[in-house]
MIDREN-626541 format. One record per atom (N, C-alpha, C, O): residue number from 1; x, y, z. Coordinates in Angstrom, 2 decimals. Each point is the difference from the previous one (the first is absolute). Example, Ala and Ser with C-alpha at 12.3 -4.5 7.8 and 13.67 -1.06 7.14 Angstrom:
MIDREN-626541
    n        X        Y        Z
    1    13.19    -5.69     7.80
    1    -0.89     1.19     0.00
    1     0.90     1.20     0.00
    1     1.04    -0.02     0.66
    2    -1.39     1.07    -1.38
    2     0.82     1.19     0.06
    2    -0.77     1.09     0.73
    2     0.51     1.11     0.17
***
This chain:
MIDREN-626541
    n        X        Y        Z
    1   -29.01   -82.20  -135.59
    1    -0.21     1.20     0.82
    1     0.92    -0.40     1.10
    1     0.90     0.69     0.48
    2    -1.20    -1.67    -0.21
    2     0.82    -0.46     1.74
    2     1.74     0.50    -0.19
    2     0.65     0.45     0.95
    3     0.04    -0.67    -2.73
    3     1.34     0.34     0.39
    3    -0.17     1.78    -0.61
    3     1.05     0.57    -0.27
    4    -2.26     0.13     0.11
    4     0.17     1.28    -0.44
    4     0.06     0.79     1.56
    4     0.51     1.11     0.15
    5    -1.09    -1.88     0.88
    5    -0.14     0.42     1.16
    5     1.66     0.08     0.87
    5     0.57     0.89     0.63
    6    -0.27    -2.18    -0.98
    6     1.24     0.00     0.97
    6     0.97     0.36    -0.74
    6     1.16    -0.09     0.43
    7    -1.47     0.60    -1.80
    7     1.56     0.90    -0.60
    7    -0.36     1.84     0.76
    7     0.78     0.90     0.30
    8    -2.25    -0.99    -0.25
    8     0.40     1.54     0.76
    8    -0.03    -0.18     1.22
    8     0.23     1.05     0.61
    9    -0.44    -2.04     0.13
    9     0.37    -0.36     1.38
    9     1.71     0.23     0.59
    9     0.41     0.53     1.03
   10     0.25    -1.12    -2.07
   10     1.57    -0.09     0.29
   10     0.14     1.32    -0.70
   10     0.88     0.56     0.65
   11    -1.41     0.58    -2.00
   11     0.41     1.34     0.05
   11     0.01     0.52     1.05
   11     1.02     0.62     0.34
   12    -2.14    -0.70     0.51
   12    -0.19     0.78     0.97
   12     1.15    -0.07     1.41
   12     0.41     0.92     0.70
   13    -0.17    -2.10    -0.64
   13     0.97    -0.37     1.12
   13     0.92     0.46    -0.41
   13     0.54     0.69     0.86
   14     0.26    -0.71    -2.31
   14     1.46     0.00     0.01
   14    -0.01     1.88     0.01
   14     0.97     0.67     0.36
   15    -2.68     0.09    -0.98
   15     0.17     1.22     0.11
   15     0.02     0.41     1.98
   15     0.72     0.96     0.25
   16    -1.08    -1.30     0.41
   16     0.07    -0.03     1.33
   16     1.30    -0.58     0.64
   16     0.03    -0.09     1.23
   17     0.71    -0.19    -1.72
   17     1.10    -0.31     0.60
   17     1.15     1.04    -0.51
   17     1.00     0.36     0.63
   18    -1.36    -0.03    -1.75
   18     1.07     0.53    -0.47
   18    -0.25     2.03     0.15
   18     0.73     0.97    -0.19
   19    -2.12    -1.18     0.62
   19    -0.38     1.46     0.95
   19     0.65     0.29     0.99
   19     0.53     1.09     0.20
   20    -0.50    -2.30     0.73
   20     0.52     0.37     1.56
   20     1.79    -0.66     0.11
   20     0.61     0.00     1.07
   21    -0.05    -0.46    -2.26
   21     0.90     0.15    -0.07
   21     0.81     1.51    -0.30
   21     1.04     0.41     0.52
   22    -2.08     0.38    -1.75
   22     0.38     1.29     0.02
   22     0.00     0.54     1.29
   22     0.92     0.77     0.28
   23    -1.91    -1.08     0.71
   23    -0.03     1.14     0.91
   23     1.26    -0.28     0.81
   23     0.72     0.99     0.20
   24    -0.37    -2.02     0.25
   24     0.88    -0.45     0.67
   24     1.26     0.67    -0.47
   24     0.74     0.68     0.70
   25    -0.62    -0.92    -1.83
   25     1.39     0.85    -0.30
   25    -0.01     1.25     0.08
   25     1.12     0.44     0.26
   26    -2.37     0.81    -0.44
   26    -0.17     1.14     0.36
   26     0.19    -0.11     1.27
   26     1.17     0.29     0.24
   27    -1.85    -0.60     0.88
   27     0.53     0.21     1.71
   27     1.18    -0.45    -0.18
   27     0.73     0.98     0.10
   28    -0.07    -1.95    -0.32
   28     1.14     0.03     0.38
   28     1.13     0.96    -0.51
   28     1.00     0.15     0.71
   29    -1.11     0.68    -2.17
   29     0.77     0.62    -0.07
   29    -0.22     1.64     0.44
   29     0.90     0.84     0.06
   30    -2.48    -0.62     0.25
   30    -0.07     1.29     0.56
   30     0.37    -0.30     1.47
   30     0.19     1.07     0.56
   31    -0.01    -2.15     0.31
   31    -0.11     0.44     1.19
   31     1.59    -0.13     0.50
   31     0.85    -0.84    -0.29
   32    -0.78     1.93     1.10
   32     1.45     0.47     0.50
   32     0.99    -1.24     0.22
   32    -0.57    -1.03     0.34
   33     1.97     0.97    -0.46
   33     0.51    -1.25     1.00
   33     0.10     0.04     1.59
   33    -0.22     0.95     0.76
   34     0.47    -1.78    -0.59
   34    -0.03    -0.08     1.49
   34     0.94     0.46     1.17
   34    -0.22    -0.22     1.19
   35     1.33     0.92    -1.71
   35     0.71     0.90     0.20
   35    -0.50     1.49     0.03
   35     0.28     0.71     0.96
   36    -1.03    -0.22    -2.05
   36    -0.39     1.23    -0.47
   36    -1.56     0.04     1.42
   36    -0.24     0.92     0.78
   37    -0.54    -2.27    -0.93
   37    -1.14     0.26     1.19
   37     0.68     0.31     1.31
   37    -0.38     0.84     0.81
   38     1.39    -1.60    -0.70
   38     0.22    -0.06     1.67
   38     0.77     1.54     0.31
   38     0.09     0.55     1.10
   39     0.39    -0.09    -2.33
   39     0.97     1.57     0.01
   39    -1.19     0.83     0.94
   39     0.33     0.59     1.04
   40    -2.15    -0.62    -1.70
   40    -0.50     0.82     0.40
   40    -1.19    -0.42     1.45
   40    -1.03     0.64     0.22
   41     1.54    -1.83     0.60
   41    -0.53    -0.34     0.49
   41    -0.03    -0.05     1.29
   41    -0.96    -0.44     0.64
   42     2.18     0.95    -0.05
   42     0.01    -0.25     1.37
   42     1.25     1.36     0.64
   42     0.07     0.19     1.22
   43     0.68     0.50    -2.06
   43     0.37     1.24     0.55
   43    -0.88     1.11     0.41
   43    -1.11     0.12    -0.52
   44     1.72     1.03     1.79
   44    -0.80     0.94     0.07
   44    -0.44     1.30    -0.91
   44     0.64     0.63    -0.84
   45    -1.88    -0.51     1.32
   45    -0.68     0.86    -0.88
   45    -0.20     1.45     0.82
   45     0.33     0.21     1.17
   46    -0.78     0.49    -1.85
   46     0.13     1.26     0.91
   46    -1.91     0.79    -0.44
   46    -0.59    -0.27    -1.05
   47     0.05     1.16     2.11
   47    -1.24     0.41    -0.20
   47     0.38     1.60    -0.69
   47     1.13     0.34    -0.34
   48    -2.39     0.53     0.23
   48     0.15     1.28    -0.32
   48     1.15     0.64     0.99
   48     0.97     0.43    -0.62
   49    -0.92    -0.33     1.69
   49     0.59     0.53     0.59
   49     1.13    -0.39     0.96
   49     0.26     0.42     1.12
   50     0.50    -1.62    -2.12
   50     1.18    -0.34    -0.13
   50     0.43    -1.35     1.59
   50     1.08    -0.43     0.38
   51    -2.46     0.18     0.10
   51    -0.08    -0.81     1.42
   51    -0.08    -1.25    -1.55
   51    -0.43     0.15    -1.14
   52     1.19    -1.49     1.94
   52     0.20    -1.63    -0.08
   52    -0.20    -0.37     0.86
   52    -0.01     0.68     1.02
   53    -0.26    -2.07    -1.05
   53    -0.72    -0.95     1.00
   53     1.30    -1.17     0.14
   53     0.88     0.02    -0.87
   54    -0.80    -1.05     2.01
   54     0.26    -0.97     0.10
   54    -0.07    -1.22    -1.51
   54    -0.95    -0.78     0.06
   55     1.54     0.69    -0.86
   55    -0.40    -0.82    -1.22
   55    -0.13    -1.91     0.42
   55     0.78    -0.89     0.35
   56    -2.11     1.01    -0.61
   56    -0.92    -1.47     0.75
   56     0.84    -1.03    -0.63
   56     0.49     0.24    -1.10
   57    -0.19    -1.78     1.92
   57     0.97    -0.82    -0.15
   57     1.29    -0.08     0.02
   57     0.69    -1.00    -0.19
   58    -0.15     2.79     0.58
   58     1.48    -0.73    -0.01
   58     0.57    -0.62     0.77
   58     1.20    -0.13    -0.24
   59    -1.54    -0.29     1.02
   59     0.57    -1.26     1.15
   59     0.56    -1.36    -0.96
   59     0.85    -0.84     0.29
   60    -1.55     0.96    -1.35
   60     0.26    -0.99    -1.46
   60     0.66     0.15    -1.47
   60     0.03    -0.68    -1.02
   61     0.63     2.28     1.55
   61     1.15     0.20    -1.06
   61     1.30    -0.41     0.50
   61     0.20    -0.38     1.16
   62     0.74     0.47    -2.12
   62     1.14    -0.29     0.44
   62     0.78     0.56     0.93
   62     0.32     1.19     0.03
   63     0.18    -2.47     1.13
   63     0.22     0.50     0.82
   63     1.54     0.53     0.14
   63     0.66    -0.79    -0.67
   64     0.20     1.77     1.23
   64     1.23    -0.14    -0.85
   64     1.07     0.18     1.61
   64     1.20    -0.25    -0.03
   65    -1.98     0.74     1.40
   65     0.49    -0.26     0.84
   65     0.01     0.91     1.08
   65    -0.43     1.15    -0.15
   66     0.93    -1.61     1.38
   66    -0.63     0.25     1.46
   66     1.29     0.45     0.81
   66     0.50    -0.86     0.72
   67     0.11     2.16    -0.76
   67     0.60     0.54     0.57
   67    -0.37     0.41     1.40
   67    -1.02     0.67     0.15
   68     1.66    -0.97     0.77
   68    -0.43     0.20     1.65
   68     0.55     0.81     1.28
   68     1.07    -0.28     0.54
   69    -1.85     1.25    -0.16
   69     0.38     0.69     0.65
   69    -0.43     0.23     1.70
   69    -0.36     1.04     0.55
   70     0.56    -2.42     0.06
   70    -0.45     0.11     1.22
   70    -0.29     1.21     1.03
   70     0.64     1.03    -0.16
   71    -1.37    -1.10     0.97
   71    -0.25     1.37     1.20
   71     1.26    -0.55     0.52
   71     0.92     0.81    -0.03
   72    -0.62    -2.03     0.53
   72     1.28    -0.47     0.81
   72     1.18     0.83    -0.23
   72     0.67     0.45     0.93
   73    -0.40    -0.20    -2.33
   73     1.33     0.45    -0.27
   73    -0.33     1.54    -0.38
   73     0.60     0.67    -0.84
   74    -1.26    -0.43     1.32
   74    -0.31     1.63    -0.30
   74    -0.69     0.82     1.08
   74    -0.78     0.94    -0.06
   75     1.39    -1.69     1.16
   75    -0.58     1.33     1.34
   75    -1.57    -0.46     0.29
   75    -0.75     0.77     0.60
   76     0.45    -1.65    -0.91
   76    -1.67    -0.02    -0.11
   76    -1.06     0.63    -1.26
   76    -1.18    -0.31    -0.17
   77     1.94     1.23    -0.59
   77    -0.79     0.78    -1.12
   77     0.95    -0.17    -1.13
   77     0.96     0.73    -0.24
   78    -1.33    -1.75    -0.41
   78     0.54    -0.24    -1.00
   78    -1.21     1.08    -1.16
   78    -1.20     0.07     0.28
   79     1.65     0.49    -1.19
   79    -0.61     0.86    -1.09
   79    -0.63    -0.53    -0.51
   79    -1.08     0.53    -0.25
   80     1.33    -1.78    -0.19
   80    -0.75    -1.10    -0.62
   80    -0.19    -1.12     0.25
   80     0.50    -0.80    -0.79
   81    -1.21     0.31     1.84
   81    -0.35    -1.14     0.22
   81    -0.74    -1.18    -0.14
   81    -1.19     0.00    -0.30
   82     1.85    -0.98     0.50
   82     0.97    -0.65    -0.06
   82     0.69    -0.68    -1.02
   82     1.11     0.35    -0.40
   83    -1.96    -1.66    -0.18
   83     0.53    -0.42    -1.61
   83    -0.86     1.11    -0.58
   83    -0.88     0.73     0.44
   84     1.60    -0.92    -1.80
   84    -0.56     1.04    -1.52
   84    -0.21    -1.40    -0.47
   84     0.92    -0.81     0.02
   85    -2.24     0.49    -0.50
   85    -0.46    -0.72    -1.00
   85     0.26     0.69    -1.48
   85    -0.81     0.92    -0.08
   86     1.46    -0.98    -0.92
   86    -0.30     0.69    -1.51
   86    -0.30    -0.86    -0.80
   86     0.51    -1.12    -0.08
   87    -1.47     1.62    -0.66
   87    -0.42    -0.29    -1.18
   87    -0.34     0.91    -1.30
   87    -0.50     1.11     0.19
   88     0.71    -1.50    -1.30
   88     0.18     0.67    -1.26
   88    -0.88    -0.92    -0.61
   88    -0.04    -1.22     0.11
   89    -0.91     2.29    -0.99
   89    -0.58    -0.68    -0.93
   89     0.58    -0.79    -0.66
   89     1.21    -0.14    -0.15
   90    -2.28    -0.58    -0.41
   90     0.87    -1.45    -1.14
   90     0.23     0.90    -1.45
   90     1.00     0.25    -0.67
   91    -2.08     0.00     0.58
   91     0.17     0.65    -1.55
   91     1.71     1.47    -0.16
   91     0.93    -0.02    -0.81
   92    -1.11     0.65     1.52
   92     1.57     0.88     0.41
   92     0.88    -1.29     0.13
   92     0.53    -0.27    -1.07
   93    -0.25    -0.51     2.00
   93     1.04    -0.96     0.19
   93     0.48    -0.46    -1.24
   93     1.17     0.03    -0.37
   94    -2.38    -0.58    -0.41
   94     0.53    -0.79    -1.31
   94     0.30     0.76    -0.90
   94     0.18    -0.64    -1.03
   95     0.04     2.20     0.83
   95     0.90     1.05    -0.53
   95     0.80     0.37     0.58
   95     0.74     0.86    -0.49
   96    -0.56    -1.27     1.59
   96     1.27     0.53     0.87
   96     1.46    -1.40    -0.54
   96     1.16     0.20    -0.37
   97    -1.89    -1.47     0.56
   97     0.43    -1.00    -0.11
   97     0.75    -0.16    -1.75
   97     0.90    -0.70    -0.46
   98    -1.64     1.54     0.00
   98     0.64    -0.01    -1.76
   98     1.15     1.30    -0.12
   98     1.11    -0.11    -0.52
   99    -1.62     1.20     1.08
   99     0.37     1.06    -0.01
   99     1.20     0.53     0.72
   99     0.96     0.64    -0.43
  100    -1.26    -1.06     1.70
  100     0.85     0.35     1.17
  100    -0.57     1.61     0.59
  100     0.65     0.82     0.65
  101    -1.88    -0.73    -1.05
  101    -0.37     1.39     0.21
  101    -1.29     0.13     0.25
  101    -0.93    -0.62    -0.51
  102     0.91     1.83     1.68
  102    -1.52    -0.37     0.55
  102    -1.14     1.18    -0.96
  102    -0.04     1.23    -0.04
  103    -0.87    -2.40    -0.72
  103    -0.48     1.16    -0.91
  103    -1.13     0.89     0.74
  103    -0.31    -0.16     1.18
  104    -0.36     1.29    -2.19
  104    -0.81     0.67     0.77
  104    -1.46    -0.81     0.37
  104    -0.51    -0.90    -0.67
  105    -0.04     1.54     1.99
  105    -1.11    -0.58     0.37
  105     0.84    -1.27     1.28
  105    -0.66    -0.25     1.01
  106     1.71    -0.27    -1.13
  106     0.54    -1.09     0.86
  106    -0.99     0.46     1.85
  106     0.08     1.04     0.65
  107    -0.77    -2.11    -0.41
  107     0.28     0.44     1.45
  107     0.36    -1.09     0.58
  107    -0.01    -1.11    -0.53
  108     0.39     1.39     1.81
  108     0.63    -0.37     1.20
  108    -0.58     0.18     1.23
  108     0.04     1.10     0.56
  109    -0.53    -1.99    -0.10
  109    -0.82     0.25     1.47
  109     0.88    -1.19     1.19
  109     0.41    -1.16    -0.07
  110    -0.44     2.15     1.04
  110     1.30    -0.48     1.06
  110    -1.13    -0.38     1.49
  110    -0.40     0.93     0.70
  111     0.17    -1.80    -0.53
  111    -1.34    -0.42     1.32
  111     1.10    -0.29     1.39
  111     0.64    -1.05     0.03
  112    -0.52     1.98     0.98
  112     0.79    -0.52     0.78
  112    -1.06    -0.67     1.01
  112    -1.21     0.22     0.04
  113     2.08    -1.26     0.90
  113    -0.63    -0.95     0.89
  113     0.99    -0.34     0.88
  113     1.20    -0.26    -0.06
  114    -2.27     0.36     1.08
  114     0.55    -0.16     1.77
  114     0.69    -1.19    -0.07
  114     0.01    -0.80    -0.93
  115     0.66     0.74     2.13
  115     0.81    -0.85     0.43
  115    -1.08    -1.20     1.15
  115    -1.08     0.28     0.50
  116     1.90    -1.64    -0.38
  116    -0.94    -0.05     1.25
  116     0.90     0.43     1.28
  116     1.04     0.58    -0.30
  117    -1.28    -0.80     1.69
  117    -0.02     0.75     0.99
  117     1.41    -0.91     0.26
  117     0.08    -1.22     0.15
  118     1.44     2.62    -0.12
  118     1.44    -1.32     0.46
  118     0.31    -0.53     1.24
  118    -0.77     0.31     0.90
  119     1.55    -0.91    -0.67
  119     0.69    -0.59     0.91
  119     0.99     0.58     0.32
  119     0.53    -0.49     1.01
  120    -0.05     1.29    -1.41
  120     1.50     0.53    -0.05
  120    -0.02     1.52    -0.21
  120    -1.04     0.53    -0.39
  121     2.36     0.33     0.70
  121    -0.50     1.92     0.11
  121    -0.21     0.08    -1.04
  121    -1.18     0.26    -0.21
  122     2.15    -0.41    -1.24
  122     0.03     0.05    -1.20
  122    -1.36    -0.37    -0.97
  122    -0.10     0.45    -1.15
  123    -0.89    -1.31     1.76
  123    -1.47    -0.22    -0.39
  123     0.23    -1.49    -0.81
  123    -0.92    -0.15    -0.81
  124     1.71    -0.80     0.80
  124     0.26    -0.93    -0.19
  124    -0.81    -1.06     1.15
  124    -0.37     0.24     1.15
  125     0.29    -1.34    -1.88
  125    -0.80    -1.40     0.95
  125     0.20    -1.10    -0.68
  125     0.12    -0.23    -1.20
  126    -0.09    -0.52     2.31
  126     0.50    -1.66    -0.35
  126    -1.14    -0.68    -0.71
  126    -1.04     0.53     0.40
  127     0.82    -1.40    -1.20
  127    -1.29    -0.22    -1.16
  127     1.01    -1.84    -0.35
  127     1.22    -0.06     0.00
  128    -2.10    -1.13    -0.25
  128     0.59    -1.00    -0.82
  128     0.92     0.51    -0.87
  128     1.00    -0.69     0.21
  129    -0.72     1.50    -1.07
  129     0.94    -0.28    -0.94
  129     1.35     1.23     0.35
  129     0.86     0.36    -0.81
  130    -1.00     0.03     1.99
  130     1.57     0.59     0.71
  130    -0.60     1.71     0.46
  130    -1.13     0.45    -0.18
  131     1.78    -0.06     0.54
  131    -0.34     1.53     0.77
  131     0.16     0.81    -1.55
  131     0.58    -0.28    -1.05
  132    -1.36     1.34     1.48
  132    -0.48     0.64    -1.60
  132    -1.22     1.01     0.59
  132    -0.63     0.11     1.06
  133     0.66     0.41    -2.11
  133    -1.62     0.94     0.04
  133    -1.17    -0.31    -0.86
  133     0.25    -0.14    -1.19
  134    -1.20     0.04     1.48
  134    -1.46    -0.71    -0.36
  134    -0.72     0.88    -0.17
  134    -0.03     0.84     0.90
  135    -0.94    -0.63    -2.19
  135    -0.81     0.56    -0.49
  135    -1.52    -0.41     1.17
  135    -0.22    -0.97     0.72
  136    -0.42     1.98    -0.94
  136    -1.02    -0.30     1.56
  136    -1.51     0.77    -1.26
  136    -0.79    -0.62    -0.72
  137     0.98     2.27     0.97
  137    -1.27     0.41    -0.69
  137     0.67     1.48    -0.76
  137     0.88     0.78     0.35
  138    -1.99    -0.87    -1.81
  138    -0.11     1.49    -0.45
  138     0.07     0.88     0.79
  138    -0.35     0.09     1.18
  139     1.09     0.94    -2.22
  139    -0.06     1.43     1.13
  139     0.00     0.97    -0.78
  139     0.19     1.07     0.57
  140    -0.34    -1.02    -1.85
  140     0.18     1.19    -1.05
  140     0.21     0.19    -1.48
  140     0.39    -0.99    -0.63
  141    -0.55     1.87     0.12
  141     0.16    -0.39    -1.73
  141     0.32     1.26    -0.36
  141    -0.54     1.10     0.17
  142     1.94    -1.61    -0.92
  142     0.56     1.65    -0.46
  142    -0.07    -0.99    -1.73
  142    -0.01    -1.20    -0.28
  143    -0.01     2.69    -0.66
  143     0.46    -0.58    -1.00
  143     0.30     1.68    -1.36
  143    -0.27     1.20     0.04
  144     0.99    -2.24    -1.12
  144     1.13     0.95    -0.68
  144    -0.59    -0.40    -1.63
  144     0.06    -1.12    -0.50
  145    -0.74     2.56    -0.25
  145    -0.18    -0.42    -1.43
  145     1.11     1.03    -0.65
  145     0.36     1.13     0.35
  146     0.12    -2.22    -1.77
  146     0.46     1.02    -0.52
  146    -0.69     0.64    -1.21
  146    -0.47    -0.77    -0.84
  147     0.33     2.45     0.64
  147    -0.60     0.36    -0.91
  147     0.33     1.56     0.10
  147    -0.52     0.95     0.58
  148     1.65    -1.14    -1.44
  148     1.08     1.43    -0.68
  148    -1.20     1.55     0.00
  148     0.02     0.94     0.80
  149    -0.78    -1.12    -1.73
  149    -0.59     0.89    -0.04
  149    -1.16     0.44     1.12
  149    -0.50     1.12    -0.10
  150     0.14    -1.91     1.01
  150    -0.53     0.39     1.17
  150     0.72     0.21     1.24
  150    -0.57     0.61     0.90
  151     1.81    -1.07    -0.72
  151     0.89     0.26     1.16
  151     1.21     0.65    -0.72
  151     0.90    -0.63     0.56
  152    -0.19     1.56    -1.54
  152     0.85     0.24    -0.01
  152     0.99     0.34     1.11
  152     1.20    -0.24    -0.17
  153    -1.67     0.81     1.35
  153     0.95     0.64     0.93
  153     0.16    -1.41     0.78
  153     0.57    -0.01     1.10
  154    -0.95    -0.92    -1.55
  154     0.60    -1.14     0.86
  154     0.81    -0.87    -1.05
  154    -0.09    -1.23     0.02
  155     0.75     1.78    -0.75
  155     0.86    -1.12    -0.41
  155    -0.50    -0.50    -0.90
  155     0.77    -0.66    -0.71
  156    -2.67     0.73     0.18
  156    -0.67    -1.22    -0.66
  156    -0.97    -0.94     0.96
  156    -0.70    -0.95    -0.31
  157     0.90     1.49     1.40
  157    -0.91    -1.13     1.14
  157    -0.68     0.72     0.55
  157     0.47     1.12     0.23
  158    -1.81    -1.42     0.22
  158    -1.06     0.35     1.53
  158     0.48    -0.71     0.97
  158     1.06    -0.54    -0.32
  159    -1.32     0.38     1.13
  159     0.26    -0.66     1.48
  159    -1.57     0.29     0.76
  159    -0.54     1.10     0.00
  160    -0.03    -2.28     0.62
  160    -1.43     0.06     0.60
  160    -0.06    -0.79     1.22
  160     0.47    -1.14     0.05
  161    -1.05     1.72     0.93
  161    -0.10    -0.82     1.52
  161    -1.37    -0.44     0.14
  161    -0.90     0.81    -0.21
  162     0.74    -1.53     0.41
  162    -1.57    -0.39     0.36
  162    -0.29    -0.49     1.54
  162    -0.74    -0.91     0.39
  163     1.54     1.80     0.34
  163     0.14    -0.59     1.47
  163     1.03    -0.98     0.36
  163     0.36    -0.98    -0.65
  164     0.08     1.43     1.86
  164     0.86    -0.79     0.89
  164    -0.51    -0.76     0.90
  164     0.75    -0.07     0.97
  165    -2.04    -0.74    -0.80
  165    -0.46    -0.74     1.31
  165    -0.74    -1.23    -0.85
  165     0.14    -0.04    -1.22
  166    -0.83    -0.83     1.82
  166    -0.31    -1.48    -0.31
  166    -1.21     0.76    -1.12
  166    -0.26     1.19    -0.16
  167    -0.26    -2.29    -0.42
  167    -0.91     0.54    -1.43
  167    -1.28     0.07     1.13
  167     0.04    -0.58     1.09
  168    -1.13     1.38    -1.53
  168     0.05     0.12    -1.60
  168     0.83     1.28     0.27
  168     0.25     0.67     1.00
  169     0.25    -0.59    -3.03
  169     0.43     1.26    -0.48
  169    -0.66     0.67     0.00
  169    -1.21    -0.13     0.18
  170     2.07     1.46    -0.45
  170    -1.24     1.06    -0.57
  170    -0.02    -0.14    -1.69
  170     0.96    -0.40    -0.66
  171    -2.40     0.86     0.06
  171    -0.58    -0.41    -1.34
  171     0.84     0.99    -0.69
  171     0.03    -0.19    -1.22
  172     0.65     1.17     1.62
  172     0.42     0.59    -1.02
  172     0.95     1.00     0.21
  172    -0.45     0.82     0.81
  173     1.90    -0.45    -1.31
  173     0.73     0.88     0.32
  173     0.82     0.91    -1.40
  173     0.14    -0.39    -1.16
  174     0.31     1.67     1.77
  174     0.82     0.87    -0.72
  174     1.23    -0.29    -0.08
  174     0.46    -0.40     1.07
  175     0.12     0.43    -1.76
  175     1.50     0.64    -0.36
  175     0.87     0.38     1.31
  175    -0.30     1.01     0.63
  176     1.07    -1.60    -0.32
  176     0.67     0.61     1.49
  176     0.89     1.79    -0.85
  176     0.44     0.43    -1.06
  177    -0.60    -0.16     2.05
  177     1.17     1.41    -0.81
  177     1.44    -0.32     0.15
  177     0.54    -0.09     1.10
  178     0.12    -0.10    -2.37
  178     0.91    -0.33    -0.08
  178     1.44     0.00     0.74
  178     1.01    -0.66    -0.22
  179    -1.42     2.03     1.56
  179     1.72    -0.69     1.23
  179    -0.54    -1.03     0.51
  179     0.90    -0.84    -0.02
  180    -2.24     0.14     0.66
  180    -0.44    -0.66     0.44
  180     0.84    -1.44    -0.58
  180     0.54    -0.58     0.94
  181    -0.38     0.07    -1.95
  181     0.14    -1.31    -0.52
  181     1.09     0.14    -1.25
  181     0.98    -0.75     0.09
  182    -1.04     1.70    -1.35
  182     0.73    -0.26    -0.96
  182     0.76     0.73     0.53
  182     0.94    -0.69    -0.40
  183    -0.23     1.80     1.18
  183     1.53     0.00     0.43
  183     0.84    -1.02     0.68
  183     1.21     0.01    -0.23
  184    -1.74    -0.94     1.10
  184     0.74    -0.90     0.50
  184     0.32    -1.38    -0.90
  184     0.94    -0.77     0.19
  185    -1.94     0.70    -1.19
  185     0.33    -1.29    -1.21
  185     1.19     0.70    -0.97
  185     0.91    -0.64    -0.53
  186    -1.12     2.07     0.41
  186     0.87     0.68    -1.61
  186     1.00    -0.07     0.99
  186     1.07    -0.18    -0.58
  187    -0.88     0.25     2.07
  187     1.56     0.04     0.05
  187     0.66    -1.46     0.61
  187     1.22    -0.13     0.13
  188    -2.16    -0.93     0.21
  188     0.53    -1.15     0.41
  188    -0.48    -1.19    -0.90
  188     0.65    -1.05     0.07
  189    -1.96     1.12    -1.10
  189    -0.03    -1.28    -0.80
  189     0.70    -0.25    -0.93
  189     0.67     0.76    -0.71
  190    -0.85    -2.12     0.68
  190     1.62    -0.42    -0.61
  190    -0.38     0.27    -2.22
  190     0.91     0.33    -0.77
  191    -2.45    -0.59     0.30
  191     0.04     0.62    -0.89
  191    -1.13     0.31    -0.51
  191    -1.10    -0.44     0.32
  192     1.36     1.19    -1.11
  192    -1.74     0.95    -0.41
  192    -1.12     0.36     1.24
  192    -1.22    -0.07    -0.19
  193     1.68     0.37     1.17
  193    -0.64     0.40     1.05
  193    -0.67    -1.77     0.84
  193    -1.04    -0.27     0.59
  194     1.84    -0.27    -0.83
  194    -0.36    -1.61     0.64
  194     0.76    -0.61     1.03
  194     1.03     0.41    -0.53
  195    -0.60    -1.02     1.54
  195     0.75    -0.21     0.46
  195     0.07    -1.63    -0.29
  195    -0.51    -0.90     0.66
  196     1.34     0.82    -1.93
  196    -0.21    -1.49    -0.67
  196     1.59    -0.86     0.69
  196     0.08    -1.22    -0.13
  197     1.09     2.02     0.86
  197     0.33    -0.91     1.03
  197    -0.49    -0.87     1.02
  197     0.42    -0.87     0.75
  198    -1.58     1.51    -1.02
  198    -0.95    -1.19     1.47
  198    -0.71    -1.10    -0.69
  198    -0.60    -0.85     0.66
  199     0.65     0.82    -2.16
  199    -1.11    -0.70    -0.41
  199     0.80    -0.70    -0.84
  199     0.04     0.52    -1.12
  200     0.80    -1.82     1.29
  200     0.75    -0.96    -0.92
  200    -0.61    -0.13    -1.35
  200     0.68     0.28    -0.98
  201    -2.04    -0.71     0.85
  201    -0.65    -0.23    -0.78
  201     0.11     1.05    -1.31
  201    -0.37    -0.36    -1.11
  202     0.80     1.39     1.32
  202    -0.37     0.79    -0.84
  202     1.81     0.58    -0.76
  202     0.21     0.92    -0.79
  203     0.53    -1.65     1.27
  203     1.34    -0.02    -0.50
  203     0.72     1.22     0.30
  203     1.22    -0.17    -0.08
  204    -1.53     1.22     0.36
  204     0.94     1.01     0.04
  204     0.35     0.49     1.28
  204    -0.56     0.89     0.64
  205     1.75    -1.69    -0.24
  205     0.72     0.00     1.72
  205     0.53     1.61     0.40
  205     0.51     0.23     1.09
***
């Protein structure tokens, strides 16, 4: 009787192990790959009226560059003051690295950052590392999103302004009129409406 009970226990344990292994295999097979999960996790989304919000965690995206337009070099009134901290959503960047193209849904965020007060007329100052320009405070958010069906008049891109001021920024924004942003990008951007020449990591000068 003891041997019969032991055999039954062994059979039950074997069946349980096989069942758990089967469930794990099904879960692994059905779960989307990490790249697919990322592709649906972070970029801009739109509500029913076409508004979008600043994507959560954008400062943890891929940082592609920081152009600088100081007030001190623009008669005290730079159009986009002063550092431009620019980020691209990671899944879109992975596609770009493989194809050299900005895929549909690509979201690029530009956060403006004001400088520490300058010691000189050009706005620069002396610091331990030398004379230069040094970031101080966040001062605005602009964003561009590639969606060819939604923004055909903007060469496939929509442009959004969440305010040029210290946080908190606007909760939502609608696409800017074409003449506000798209025209400048179309006339001056290096590749597909993006100023890639300012971002060496993108490899298009």
